LUMVOBA-481147 format. One record per atom (N, C-alpha, C): residue in three letters; x, y, z. Coordinates in steps of 0.2 Angstrom, whole numbers, padded with zeros to 4 digits, always signed. Atoms other than C-alpha are relative to their C-alpha. Layout:
<pts>
AlaXYZ ...
</pts>
This chain:
<pts>
Met+0004-0006+0000 Met+0000+0000+0000 Met+0004+0006+0000 Thr-0004-0007+0000 Thr+0006+0018-0004 Thr+0000+0003+0007 Gln+0000-0003-0007 Gln+0012+0027+0012 Gln-0006+0005+0000 Asn+0006-0004-0001 Asn-0003+0036+0019 Asn+0003+0006+0004 Ile-0003-0005-0004 Ile+0007+0051+0025 Ile-0004+0006+0002 Tyr+0004-0005-0002 Tyr-0007+0063+0025 Tyr-0005-0001+0006 Asp+0004+0002-0006 Asp-0016+0054+0039 Asp+0005+0000+0006 Asn-0005-0001-0005 Asn+0000+0057+0049 Asn-0002+0007+0003 Gln+0003-0006-0003 Gln-0006+0071+0061 Gln+0005+0006-0001 Ala-0005-0005+0001 Ala+0011+0081+0060 Ala+0000+0002-0007 Phe+0000-0001+0008 Phe+0011+0080+0041 Phe-0006+0004-0001 Phe+0006-0003+0002 Phe-0007+0085+0040 Phe-0001+0007+0002 Asp+0000-0007-0003 Asp-0005+0100+0052 Asp+0004+0004-0004 Gly-0005-0004+0004 Gly+0010+0106+0042 Gly-0003+0002-0007 Tyr+0003-0001+0007 Tyr+0001+0104+0025 Tyr-0005+0005+0000 Ala+0005-0005+0000 Ala-0013+0114+0031 Ala+0002+0007+0000 Gln-0003-0007+0000 Gln-0002+0129+0033 Gln+0003+0003-0007 Leu-0003-0002+0006 Leu+0004+0129+0015 Leu-0005+0004-0004 Pro+0005-0004+0004 Pro-0004+0142+0003 Pro-0005-0003-0004 Arg+0004+0004+0004 Arg-0011+0129-0008 Arg-0006-0003+0004 Ser+0005+0003-0004 Ser-0021+0122+0007 Ser-0004+0006+0002 Arg+0004-0005-0002 Arg-0026+0139+0013 Arg-0004+0004-0005 Phe+0004-0005+0005 Phe-0031+0148-0003 Phe-0002-0004-0006 Gly+0003+0004+0006 Gly-0035+0133-0015 Gly+0004+0001-0006 Leu-0004+0000+0006 Leu-0030+0133-0033 Leu+0004+0006-0001 Glu-0003-0006+0001 Glu-0026+0151-0033 Glu+0007+0001+0005 Gly-0006+0001-0004 Gly-0013+0147-0019 Gly+0006-0004-0003 Ala-0005+0004+0003 Ala-0004+0135-0031 Ala+0003+0004-0006 Pro-0003-0004+0005 Pro+0008+0145-0042 Pro+0000-0003-0007 Glu+0000+0003+0007 Glu+0007+0132-0056 Glu-0007-0001-0003 Trp+0007+0001+0002 Trp-0012+0132-0057 Trp-0001+0003-0007 Gly+0001-0004+0007 Gly-0012+0145-0072 Gly+0002-0004-0005 Ala-0003+0004+0005 Ala-0001+0133-0082 Ala-0004-0006-0001 Ile+0004+0006+0001 Ile-0012+0118-0078 Ile-0006+0002-0003 Arg+0007-0002+0003 Arg-0028+0127-0082 Arg+0000+0001-0008 Glu-0001-0001+0007 Glu-0021+0131-0099 Glu+0000-0007-0004 Met+0000+0007+0003 Met-0019+0112-0102 Met-0006-0004+0000 Leu+0006+0004-0001 Leu-0036+0107-0097 Leu-0005+0000-0006 Pro+0006+0000+0005 Pro-0050+0102-0110 Pro-0006+0004+0003 Asp+0006-0003-0003 Asp-0067+0111-0108 Asp-0003-0006+0004 Leu+0003+0005-0005 Leu-0075+0103-0093 Leu-0008+0000+0000 Ala+0007-0001+0000 Ala-0093+0108-0097 Ala-0003-0007-0002 Gly+0003+0006+0002 Gly-0104+0092-0097 Gly+0004-0006+0000 Arg-0005+0005+0000 Arg-0089+0081-0094 Arg+0000-0004+0007 Arg-0001+0004-0006 Arg-0086+0067-0082 Arg+0007+0000+0002 Val-0007-0002-0003 Val-0071+0071-0071 Val+0002-0005+0006 Ile-0002+0003-0006 Ile-0061+0061-0059 Ile+0007+0003+0002 Asp-0006-0003-0003 Asp-0047+0068-0047 Asp+0003-0005+0004 Leu-0004+0005-0003 Leu-0034+0056-0042 Leu+0005+0003+0005 Gly-0004-0003-0006 Gly-0027+0061-0025 Gly-0003+0007+0001 Cys+0004-0007+0000 Cys-0040+0075-0023 Cys+0002+0004+0006 Gly-0001-0004-0006 Gly-0034+0081-0006 Gly-0006+0004+0003 Tyr+0006-0004-0003 Tyr-0045+0095+0000 Tyr-0006+0001-0005 Gly+0005+0000+0005 Gly-0055+0094-0016 Gly-0001+0006-0004 Trp+0001-0007+0003 Trp-0051+0111-0023 Trp-0001-0001-0008 Phe+0001+0001+0007 Phe-0050+0104-0041 Phe-0007-0002-0001 Cys+0007+0003+0001 Cys-0066+0094-0039 Cys-0005+0006+0000 Arg+0005-0006+0000 Arg-0076+0110-0034 Arg+0001+0004-0006 Ser-0001-0004+0006 Ser-0068+0120-0048 Ser-0003-0004-0006 Ala+0003+0004+0006 Ala-0073+0106-0061 Ala-0008+0001+0001 Gln+0008+0000+0000 Gln-0091+0106-0054 Gln-0002+0007-0002 Glu+0001-0007+0001 Glu-0091+0125-0055 Glu+0000+0002-0008 Ala-0001-0001+0007 Ala-0085+0124-0073 Ala-0005-0004-0004 Gly+0005+0004+0004 Gly-0100+0113-0078 Gly+0001-0007-0001 Ala-0001+0008+0001 Ala-0094+0095-0076 Ala-0006-0003+0002 Ser+0006+0004-0002 Ser-0108+0083-0076 Ser+0000-0004+0006 Glu-0002+0005-0005 Glu-0100+0071-0064 Glu+0007+0001+0002 Val-0007-0001-0003 Val-0085+0074-0052 Val+0001-0005+0005 Thr-0002+0005-0005 Thr-0077+0060-0042 Thr+0007+0002+0003 Gly-0006-0002-0003 Gly-0063+0064-0030 Gly+0003-0007+0004 Ile-0002+0006-0003 Ile-0052+0049-0024 Ile+0007+0002+0004 Asp-0006-0001-0004 Asp-0039+0050-0010 Asp+0001-0006+0005 Val-0002+0006-0005 Val-0030+0037+0002 Val-0001+0003+0007 Ser+0000-0003-0006 Ser-0031+0049+0016 Ser-0007+0002+0003 Glu+0007-0002-0004 Glu-0047+0050+0028 Glu+0000+0007+0002 Lys+0000-0007-0003 Lys-0041+0066+0035 Lys-0001+0005-0006 Met+0001-0004+0006 Met-0040+0074+0017 Met-0007+0000-0002 Leu+0007+0001+0002 Leu-0057+0067+0012 Leu-0005+0004+0005 Ala+0004-0003-0005 Ala-0065+0073+0028 Ala+0000+0008-0001 Arg-0001-0007+0001 Arg-0058+0091+0025 Arg-0003+0002-0007 Ala+0003-0002+0006 Ala-0064+0090+0007 Ala-0008+0000+0001 Arg+0008+0000-0002 Arg-0082+0086+0013 Arg-0002+0006+0003 Gln+0001-0006-0004 Gln-0081+0100+0025 Gln+0000+0006-0004 Leu-0001-0006+0004 Leu-0076+0113+0012 Leu-0005+0000-0006 Thr+0005+0001+0006 Thr-0089+0107-0001 Thr-0007+0002+0002 Pro+0007-0002-0002 Pro-0105+0117+0001 Pro-0006-0003-0004 Asn+0005+0003+0005 Asn-0114+0109-0014 Asn+0001-0008+0000 Pro+0000+0007+0002 Pro-0119+0091-0016 Pro+0002-0002-0007 Gly-0001+0002+0007 Gly-0115+0081-0031 Gly+0007-0003-0002 Ile-0007+0002+0001 Ile-0096+0077-0029 Ile+0000-0007+0004 Ala+0000+0007-0003 Ala-0093+0058-0025 Ala+0007+0000+0003 Trp-0007+0001-0003 Trp-0078+0056-0013 Trp+0001-0007+0002 Gln-0001+0007-0001 Gln-0070+0039-0012 Gln+0007-0001+0003 Arg-0006+0002-0002 Arg-0056+0032-0002 Arg+0003-0006-0003 Ala-0003+0005+0004 Ala-0044+0022-0012 Ala+0008+0001-0001 Asp-0008+0000+0001 Asp-0025+0018-0014 Asp+0001+0000-0008 Leu-0001-0001+0008 Leu-0020+0024-0032 Leu+0004-0006-0002 Ser-0004+0006+0002 Ser-0008+0009-0032 Ser-0004-0006-0002 His+0004+0006+0001 His-0022-0003-0032 His-0007+0002-0002 Leu+0006-0003+0002 Leu-0036+0007-0041 Leu-0004-0004-0005 Thr+0005+0003+0006 Thr-0051-0001-0051 Thr-0005+0005-0001 Leu+0005-0005+0002 Leu-0062+0010-0061 Leu-0004-0003-0006 Glu+0004+0003+0005 Glu-0076+0007-0073 Glu+0003+0002-0007 Asn-0003-0001+0006 Asn-0071+0006-0091 Asn-0004+0006-0004 Glu+0002-0005+0005 Glu-0073+0021-0103 Glu-0006+0004+0003 Arg+0005-0004-0004 Arg-0083+0031-0090 Arg+0002+0008+0000 Tyr-0002-0007-0001 Tyr-0073+0048-0089 Tyr+0003+0003-0006 Asp-0003-0004+0005 Asp-0068+0062-0100 Asp+0007+0003+0002 Leu-0006-0002-0003 Leu-0054+0068-0089 Leu+0002-0003+0006 Ala-0003+0002-0006 Ala-0043+0061-0076 Ala+0005+0005+0001 Tyr-0004-0005-0003 Tyr-0034+0074-0066 Tyr+0004-0002+0006 Ser-0004+0002-0006 Ser-0020+0072-0053 Ser+0005+0006+0001 Ser-0005-0005-0002 Ser-0010+0085-0044 Ser+0004-0002+0006 Leu-0005+0001-0005 Leu+0006+0081-0035 Leu-0001-0006+0005 Ala+0002+0007-0003 Ala+0001+0063-0031 Ala+0005-0006-0002 Leu-0004+0006+0003 Leu+0011+0052-0043 Leu+0006-0002+0003 His-0007+0001-0002 His+0028+0054-0035 His-0001-0004+0007 Tyr+0000+0005-0006 Tyr+0021+0044-0020 Tyr-0001-0007-0002 Leu+0002+0006+0002 Leu+0017+0029-0030 Leu+0007-0004-0002 Pro-0006+0004+0001 Pro+0031+0015-0031 Pro+0000-0002-0008 Asp+0001+0003+0007 Asp+0024+0009-0049 Asp-0005+0004-0003 Leu+0005-0004+0004 Leu+0015+0020-0061 Leu-0003-0004-0005 Gln+0003+0004+0005 Gln+0012+0007-0074 Gln-0007-0003+0001 Pro+0007+0002-0001 Pro-0004-0001-0066 Pro-0005+0006+0000 Leu+0005-0005+0000 Leu-0012+0016-0063 Leu-0001+0003-0007 Phe+0001-0003+0007 Phe-0008+0023-0081 Phe-0005-0005-0004 Ser+0004+0004+0004 Ser-0016+0007-0088 Ser-0007+0000+0002 Thr+0007+0000-0002 Thr-0031+0008-0077 Thr-0004+0007-0002 Val+0003-0006+0002 Val-0034+0026-0081 Val-0001+0000-0007 Arg+0001+0000+0007 Arg-0032+0024-0099 Arg-0007-0004-0002 Gly+0006+0004+0001 Gly-0046+0010-0098 Gly-0006+0004+0002 Ala+0006-0003-0003 Ala-0057+0021-0088 Ala-0002+0007-0004 Leu+0001-0006+0005 Leu-0056+0036-0101 Leu-0004-0002-0006 Lys+0003+0001+0006 Lys-0068+0037-0115 Lys+0005+0001-0006 Pro-0005-0002+0005 Pro-0059+0037-0132 Pro+0000+0007-0001 Gly-0001-0007+0000 Gly-0052+0054-0134 Gly+0000+0004+0007 Gly+0000-0003-0007 Gly-0052+0057-0115 Gly+0007+0002+0002 Trp-0006-0003-0001 Trp-0038+0066-0107 Trp+0002-0002+0007 Leu-0003+0001-0006 Leu-0026+0063-0093 Leu+0005+0007+0001 Val-0004-0006-0002 Val-0018+0079-0085 Val+0002+0000+0007 Phe-0002+0001-0007 Phe-0007+0078-0070 Phe+0007+0005+0001 Ser-0006-0003-0002 Ser+0007+0087-0061 Ser+0003-0005+0005 Thr-0004+0005-0005 Thr+0021+0078-0051 Thr+0006+0004+0001 Glu-0006-0003-0002 Glu+0037+0083-0043 Glu+0005-0002-0006 His-0004+0001+0005 His+0050+0085-0057 His+0006-0005+0002 Pro-0005+0005-0002 Pro+0063+0071-0058 Pro+0007+0004+0002 Ile-0006-0004-0003 Ile+0077+0085-0055 Ile-0001+0001+0007 Phe+0002-0002-0007 Phe+0068+0089-0039 Phe+0000-0007+0005 Thr+0001+0006-0004 Thr+0065+0071-0033 Thr+0007-0004+0001 Cys-0006+0004-0001 Cys+0083+0065-0035 Cys+0005+0005+0004 Pro-0004-0004-0004 Pro+0092+0072-0020 Pro+0007+0000-0001 Ala-0007+0000+0001 Ala+0110+0078-0021 Ala+0003-0004+0005 Gln-0004+0003-0005 Gln+0123+0068-0012 Gln+0007+0004+0000 Gln-0007-0003-0001 Gln+0140+0074-0006 Gln+0005-0004-0003 Gly-0006+0004+0003 Gly+0155+0070-0016 Gly+0006+0005+0001 Trp-0006-0004-0001 Trp+0173+0077-0017 Trp+0003+0002-0007 Leu-0003-0003+0006 Leu+0181+0088-0031 Leu+0007+0003+0002 Met-0007-0003-0002 Met+0200+0091-0030 Met+0002+0006-0005 Asp-0002-0005+0004 Asp+0206+0108-0036 Asp+0007+0002+0002 Asp-0006-0001-0002 Asp+0222+0117-0034 Asp+0001+0003+0007 Arg+0000-0002-0007 Arg+0218+0123-0017 Arg-0002-0006+0005 Gly+0001+0006-0005 Gly+0214+0105-0010 Gly-0007-0002-0002 Gln+0007+0003+0001 Gln+0198+0096-0008 Gln-0005+0005+0002 Arg+0006-0004-0002 Arg+0181+0104-0007 Arg-0006-0004-0002 Ser+0006+0003+0000 Ser+0164+0098-0005 Ser-0004+0002-0006 Trp+0004-0002+0005 Trp+0152+0097-0020 Trp-0006-0004+0000 Ala+0006+0004+0000 Ala+0134+0091-0024 Ala+0000-0005-0006 Val+0000+0005+0006 Val+0133+0075-0035 Val-0008-0001-0001 Asn+0007+0001+0002 Asn+0116+0074-0044 Asn-0001-0008-0001 Asn+0001+0007+0001 Asn+0110+0056-0042 Asn-0006-0002-0004 Tyr+0006+0000+0004 Tyr+0098+0057-0056 Tyr-0002-0007-0003 Gln+0001+0007+0004 Gln+0100+0040-0065 Gln-0002-0005+0005 Asn+0001+0005-0005 Asn+0098+0030-0048 Asn-0008+0001+0002 Glu+0007-0001-0002 Glu+0079+0028-0048 Glu-0002-0004+0006 Gly+0002+0004-0005 Gly+0069+0021-0034 Gly-0003+0005+0006 Gln+0003-0003-0006 Gln+0063+0026-0016 Gln+0004+0005+0003 Arg-0004-0005-0003 Arg+0068+0042-0008 Arg-0004+0001+0007 Ser+0004-0002-0006 Ser+0064+0047+0010 Ser+0003+0007+0002 Ser-0002-0007-0003 Ser+0064+0065+0017 Ser-0004+0002+0006 Asn+0003-0003-0006 Asn+0059+0075+0032 Asn-0004+0006-0001 Trp+0004-0006+0002 Trp+0047+0087+0023 Trp-0007+0000+0004 Leu+0006-0001-0004 Leu+0033+0092+0036 Leu+0000-0005+0005 Ala+0000+0006-0005 Ala+0036+0075+0045 Ala+0006-0004-0002 Glu-0006+0005+0001 Glu+0050+0062+0047 Glu-0003-0006-0005 Gly+0001+0006+0004 Gly+0051+0048+0034 Gly-0005+0000-0005 Val+0005-0001+0005 Val+0040+0055+0020 Val+0003-0004-0006 Ile-0002+0004+0005 Ile+0042+0042+0006 Ile-0002+0002-0007 Lys+0002-0002+0006 Lys+0042+0047-0012 Lys+0005-0004-0005 Tyr-0004+0004+0005 Tyr+0049+0039-0028 Tyr+0002+0004-0006 His-0003-0003+0005 His+0061+0045-0040 His+0001-0004-0007 Arg+0000+0003+0007 Arg+0060+0041-0059 Arg+0002+0005-0005 Thr-0003-0005+0004 Thr+0069+0049-0073 Thr-0006+0003-0005 Leu+0005-0003+0005 Leu+0059+0060-0086 Leu-0002-0005-0005 Gly+0001+0005+0005 Gly+0062+0047-0099 Gly-0005-0006+0002 Thr+0004+0005-0003 Thr+0055+0033-0088 Thr-0007+0002+0001 Leu+0007-0002-0001 Leu+0039+0043-0084 Leu-0003+0001-0006 Leu+0003-0001+0006 Leu+0035+0048-0101 Leu-0001-0007-0004 Asn+0000+0006+0003 Asn+0039+0031-0108 Asn-0006-0005+0003 Leu+0006+0003-0004 Leu+0027+0023-0095 Leu-0006+0002-0003 Leu+0006-0003+0003 Leu+0014+0034-0101 Leu-0002-0002-0007 Met+0001+0002+0007 Met+0016+0030-0119 Met-0001-0007-0001 Ala+0001+0007+0000 Ala+0017+0012-0116 Ala-0007-0002+0002 Ala+0007+0002-0003 Ala+0000+0012-0107 Ala-0005+0002-0006 Gly+0004-0002+0006 Gly-0007+0019-0124 Gly-0002+0007+0000 Phe+0001-0008+0000 Phe-0007+0038-0121 Phe+0004+0003-0006 Thr-0004-0005+0005 Thr-0002+0051-0134 Thr+0001+0006+0004 Leu-0001-0006-0003 Leu+0007+0065-0127 Leu-0002+0006-0003 Arg+0002-0006+0003 Arg+0000+0082-0130 Arg+0004+0006+0002 Glu-0004-0006-0002 Glu+0010+0094-0120 Glu+0004-0002+0007 Val-0004+0001-0006 Val+0024+0093-0107 Val+0003+0007+0002 Arg-0003-0006-0003 Arg+0029+0108-0096 Arg+0004-0001+0006 Glu-0005+0000-0006 Glu+0044+0109-0084 Glu-0001+0007+0003 Trp+0003-0006-0002 Trp+0035+0122-0074 Trp+0006+0004+0004 Gly-0004-0004-0004 Gly+0044+0137-0067 Gly-0004+0007+0001 Pro+0003-0006-0001 Pro+0038+0154-0060 Pro+0001+0005-0005 Thr-0001-0006+0005 Thr+0036+0169-0071 Thr+0003+0006+0004 Ala-0003-0005-0003 Ala+0045+0185-0067 Ala-0005+0004+0004 Gln+0006-0003-0004 Gln+0028+0193-0061 Gln-0001-0004+0006 Gln+0002+0004-0006 Gln+0025+0178-0049 Gln+0006+0001+0005 Ile-0006-0001-0004 Ile+0043+0181-0042 Ile+0000+0006+0003 Ala+0001-0007-0003 Ala+0040+0199-0040 Ala-0005+0000+0006 Glu+0005+0000-0005 Glu+0024+0196-0030 Glu+0001-0005+0005 Gln-0002+0005-0005 Gln+0031+0181-0021 Gln+0007-0002+0000 Pro-0007+0000+0001 Pro+0050+0183-0019 Pro+0003-0007+0002 Asp-0002+0007-0002 Asp+0051+0165-0011 Asp+0000-0004-0006 Leu+0000+0004+0006 Leu+0047+0158-0028 Leu+0007+0000-0004 Ala-0006-0001+0004 Ala+0064+0164-0035 Ala+0004-0007+0000 Glu-0003+0007+0000 Glu+0071+0147-0029 Glu-0002-0005-0005 Glu+0003+0005+0005 Glu+0060+0138-0041 Glu+0002+0001-0007 Ala-0002-0002+0007 Ala+0067+0147-0056 Ala+0007-0003-0001 Glu-0007+0003+0001 Glu+0084+0139-0053 Glu+0000-0007-0003 Arg+0001+0006+0003 Arg+0078+0122-0058 Arg-0008-0002+0001 Pro+0008+0001+0000 Pro+0060+0115-0062 Pro-0001-0004+0006 Met+0002+0004-0006 Met+0052+0109-0046 Met-0006-0005-0003 Leu+0006+0003+0002 Leu+0036+0103-0055 Leu+0000-0002-0008 Leu+0001+0002+0007 Leu+0032+0093-0071 Leu-0007+0000-0001 Ile+0007+0001+0001 Ile+0015+0095-0079 Ile-0001-0003-0007 Val+0001+0004+0006 Val+0009+0083-0093 Val-0007+0000-0002 Ser+0006+0002+0002 Ser-0006+0082-0103 Ser+0000-0006-0006 Ala+0000+0005+0005 Ala-0010+0066-0113 Ala-0007-0002-0002 Gln+0006+0001+0002 Gln-0024+0059-0122 Gln-0001-0008-0003 Arg+0002+0006+0003 Arg-0032+0042-0126 Arg-0003+0001-0007 Glu+0002-0001+0007 Glu-0034+0041-0145 Glu-0008-0001-0001 Ala+0007+0000+0001 Ala-0052+0044-0151 Ala-0002-0007-0003 Arg+0001+0007+0003 Arg-0050+0027-0161 Arg+0006-0004+0002 Asp-0006+0005-0002 Asp-0039+0013-0154 Asp+0001-0005-0005 
</pts>
């Protein structure tokens, strides 16, 4: 089972303080880029994989989606999503994305925000999602960029003044990573960009757009803390499509 870190009270409390938790989609600096990559949602069936507080689910409902389903492994996140949702009509389900089953050819859009890097194996999920999409349906997701998920290690470089410490990028070594972000022992999985995109295409998707997201100059001016994200891409945003005729 995927690590359910969001039901860890320390992690949940820390996550609640983030701008994207307090202000919703407008508190997520990458939202503008994601919004440009989404298909028209009016009259569509939408599923959010790793829905968290349900911000996207409510946005899809407001955009005219005919059916919205939010799935998350965390009871705490789902409870918060229900608490924040004033209108009925969104179906909330608890499920582990690593072992997900979905009805065939039901959805027009599968969406996921910052959830896939928690999964040890993406192939089963990509295959399940493709089968659950109608022909021509879309998968749009964000995940931590592989440059961000491969932590640097310390190495040594000799120069004319002697040894000095330097950072070694451990990019090619795929697999589990553990960090102490918001709580101790948060498990994520690093895979290269090539591995990620090839898994997606092997599942039967056609890539439509790939963005290695970074903040704009205006965003940095408004939020100087975002300057760090301009040094290397923190997020990867992908849109892909099941072909209209297989």
